[in-house]
C-alpha positions as CSV (number, residue, x, y, z in Angstrom):
1,M,15.9,14.3,-3.6
2,E,12.7,13.1,-1.6
3,V,10.5,10.3,-2.1
4,G,7.5,9.5,-0.3
5,L,6.9,5.7,-0.3
6,L,3.2,4.0,0.4
7,F,3.8,2.1,3.0
8,S,2.2,-0.4,4.5
9,G,4.8,-2.7,6.4
10,G,4.7,-5.7,3.9
11,K,7.5,-6.5,1.9
12,D,6.8,-5.5,-1.5
13,S,6.8,-1.6,0.0
14,S,9.9,-2.3,2.2
15,L,11.8,-3.7,-0.8
16,T,10.8,-0.3,-2.6
17,A,12.3,1.3,0.2
18,L,15.6,-0.3,-0.2
19,L,15.6,-0.1,-3.6
20,L,15.4,3.6,-3.5
21,D,17.4,4.3,-0.7
22,E,20.6,4.5,-2.8
23,F,18.9,7.3,-4.9
24,Y,16.5,9.3,-2.5
25,D,15.4,10.3,1.1
26,V,13.3,7.7,1.7
27,T,9.7,8.6,3.8
28,L,7.3,6.0,4.2
29,V,3.8,7.2,4.3
30,S,1.0,4.8,5.8
31,A,-2.6,6.3,4.4
32,H,-5.8,5.3,6.1
33,F,-9.2,6.1,7.1
34,E,-9.0,6.2,10.7
35,V,-11.1,3.3,10.8
36,T,-8.9,1.4,13.0
37,G,-5.1,1.7,14.1
38,A,-3.3,-0.8,11.4
39,W,-1.4,2.0,10.5
40,K,0.5,1.5,13.7
41,H,1.8,-1.3,12.6
42,A,3.2,0.6,9.4
43,R,4.9,2.8,11.7
44,K,6.8,-0.1,13.9
45,T,8.2,-1.6,10.5
46,A,9.5,2.0,9.2
47,T,10.9,2.3,12.7
48,A,12.9,-1.1,12.5
49,L,13.7,-0.5,8.9
50,G,15.1,2.6,9.9
51,Y,13.0,5.0,7.8
52,D,11.3,8.6,8.6
53,F,7.6,7.8,8.7
54,E,4.5,9.8,8.0
55,E,1.1,9.4,8.4
56,V,-2.0,10.2,6.0
57,I,-5.3,10.6,6.8
58,L,-7.7,9.9,3.8
59,D,-11.0,10.7,3.0
60,Q,-13.5,9.0,4.5
61,D,-15.9,9.3,1.5
62,I,-13.6,7.7,-0.5
63,A,-13.4,4.7,1.8
64,K,-17.4,4.5,1.9
65,T,-17.4,4.3,-1.9
66,A,-14.6,1.8,-2.3
67,V,-16.8,-0.5,-0.2
68,E,-19.9,0.2,-1.9
69,Q,-18.3,-0.9,-5.4
70,M,-16.6,-3.8,-3.6
71,V,-20.0,-5.2,-2.3
72,E,-21.6,-4.1,-5.8
73,D,-18.9,-6.2,-7.3
74,G,-18.4,-9.0,-4.8
75,F,-14.7,-8.6,-5.5
76,P,-12.6,-6.4,-3.9
77,R,-10.5,-5.0,-7.0
78,N,-12.0,-1.8,-8.5
79,G,-12.4,-0.4,-4.9
80,I,-9.1,-0.7,-4.0
81,Q,-8.0,0.7,-7.1
82,Q,-10.1,3.5,-6.4
83,V,-8.6,3.9,-2.8
84,H,-5.0,3.6,-4.6
85,R,-5.4,6.4,-7.1
86,H,-6.9,8.4,-4.5
87,T,-3.5,8.2,-2.1
88,L,-1.4,8.6,-5.0
89,E,-3.5,11.9,-6.0
90,T,-3.2,12.8,-2.2
91,V,0.7,12.0,-1.4
92,A,1.8,13.5,-4.7
93,A,0.0,16.7,-3.2
94,M,2.8,16.7,-0.6
95,A,5.8,18.3,-0.4
96,F,7.8,15.2,-2.0
97,D,9.4,15.2,-5.5
98,A,8.5,12.0,-6.2
99,I,6.2,9.6,-4.9
100,A,6.1,5.5,-5.1
101,D,4.7,1.9,-4.6
102,G,5.6,-1.0,-4.1
103,T,3.6,-2.4,-7.0
104,R,5.1,-5.9,-8.6
105,R,4.9,-6.8,-12.5
106,D,2.0,-9.3,-12.0
107,D,0.0,-7.5,-9.7
108,R,-3.7,-7.7,-10.4
109,V,-4.4,-4.8,-8.6
110,P,-3.2,-2.2,-7.1
111,S,-2.0,-1.0,-10.7
112,V,-1.1,2.0,-12.7
113,S,-1.4,2.6,-16.3
114,R,1.5,4.4,-18.1
115,A,-0.9,7.1,-18.9
116,Q,-2.4,7.5,-15.3
117,A,1.8,7.7,-14.3
118,Q,2.0,10.7,-16.8
119,S,-0.7,12.3,-15.7
120,L,-0.2,12.1,-12.3
121,E,3.8,13.3,-12.8
122,D,2.3,16.0,-15.0
123,R,-0.1,17.6,-13.0
124,H,1.8,17.5,-9.7
125,G,5.1,18.2,-10.7
126,I,6.8,15.0,-9.5
127,D,8.1,11.8,-10.6
128,Y,6.0,8.6,-10.1
129,L,8.5,5.5,-9.4
130,A,7.4,2.0,-9.1
131,P,10.6,0.0,-9.6
132,L,8.7,-3.7,-8.7
133,T,6.7,-3.5,-11.9
134,G,9.3,-4.9,-14.2
135,I,10.3,-7.7,-11.5
136,G,7.7,-10.8,-11.0
137,R,6.9,-12.3,-7.4
138,N,9.6,-15.1,-7.6
139,A,12.4,-12.7,-8.4
140,V,11.0,-10.2,-5.1
141,D,10.5,-13.1,-2.6
142,K,14.1,-14.0,-3.3
143,M,15.2,-10.2,-3.1
144,V,13.2,-10.5,0.2
145,A,14.6,-13.6,1.6
146,Q,18.2,-11.9,1.3
147,T,17.4,-8.3,3.0
148,L,14.4,-8.7,5.2
149,E,12.6,-10.9,8.2
150,I,9.0,-11.4,7.5
151,E,6.3,-13.1,9.0
152,S,3.3,-14.2,6.9
153,G,-0.2,-15.7,6.8
154,P,-4.0,-15.0,6.1
155,S,-4.6,-11.3,5.4
156,E,-7.3,-10.8,8.0
157,E,-4.7,-12.2,10.6
158,I,-1.6,-10.2,9.6
159,P,-0.4,-7.3,11.5
160,K,-0.2,-4.7,8.8
161,G,-0.4,-1.1,8.1
162,D,-2.7,-1.1,4.4
163,Y,-5.8,0.3,4.2
164,E,-7.2,-2.9,3.4
165,V,-7.5,-3.6,7.0
166,D,-9.9,-0.2,7.1
167,L,-11.7,-1.1,4.2
168,R,-12.5,-4.5,5.9
169,A,-13.4,-3.1,9.1
170,L,-15.6,-0.3,7.4
171,M,-17.2,-3.4,5.5
172,A,-18.5,-4.7,8.2
173,D,-19.7,-2.3,10.0
174,L,-22.0,-1.1,7.0
175,Y,-22.7,-4.6,6.3
176,D,-21.6,-7.7,8.1
177,D,-18.5,-10.1,8.9
178,E,-19.9,-12.4,6.4
179,T,-20.2,-10.0,3.6
180,V,-16.3,-9.4,4.1
181,S,-16.2,-13.1,3.7
182,Q,-17.6,-12.8,0.4
183,V,-15.9,-10.2,-0.8
184,F,-12.4,-10.4,-0.5
185,P,-10.3,-13.8,-0.8
186,A,-8.7,-15.6,0.6
187,H,-4.6,-14.7,0.5
188,T,-1.5,-14.7,2.1
189,Q,0.0,-11.3,3.4
190,T,3.4,-10.4,4.7
191,R,4.6,-8.0,7.6
192,V,8.1,-7.2,7.7
193,V,9.5,-7.4,11.4
194,A,13.2,-6.5,11.0
195,R,16.2,-5.8,8.0
196,R,18.7,-9.3,7.8
């Protein structure tokens, strides 16, 4: 069975790949809007972990709508949620038996409700997997420490392949850097550099 795992190159999606590896042929899928080349960081991590990799280009209109929503809200939650739903729909339409993501139990965003997961499965004839949704951050960090080498730092400084990078760049182009700073709260991100 083949699973397409939404992949940023961070610790959560990388740990998810390791957890699914025993049961699925895992392909790591980096989704982006062609705004930056950040997806290449995810490809580099996929190579370091030894997984197949696919790049998926998302509809730029979705990115613009998400950026407008974030600026209107003054916070990225709803915009990121829109992009995540669009990405799941896009990858579900590909030739996989299942799709997966690295969302954790205590993630505020993105999240997928039980009804959304069942709808995705029913409409696309696939399975939706999120093995970390029952696991909190502390436990995830312990598992990561045993299996992966990571680097971490401020979100805007860590080279990673998630769509937040494209959304930040698009927001700066459409508005300005000050707007990006106001909308995106300071937070730490990770990037996996190798398996232990």
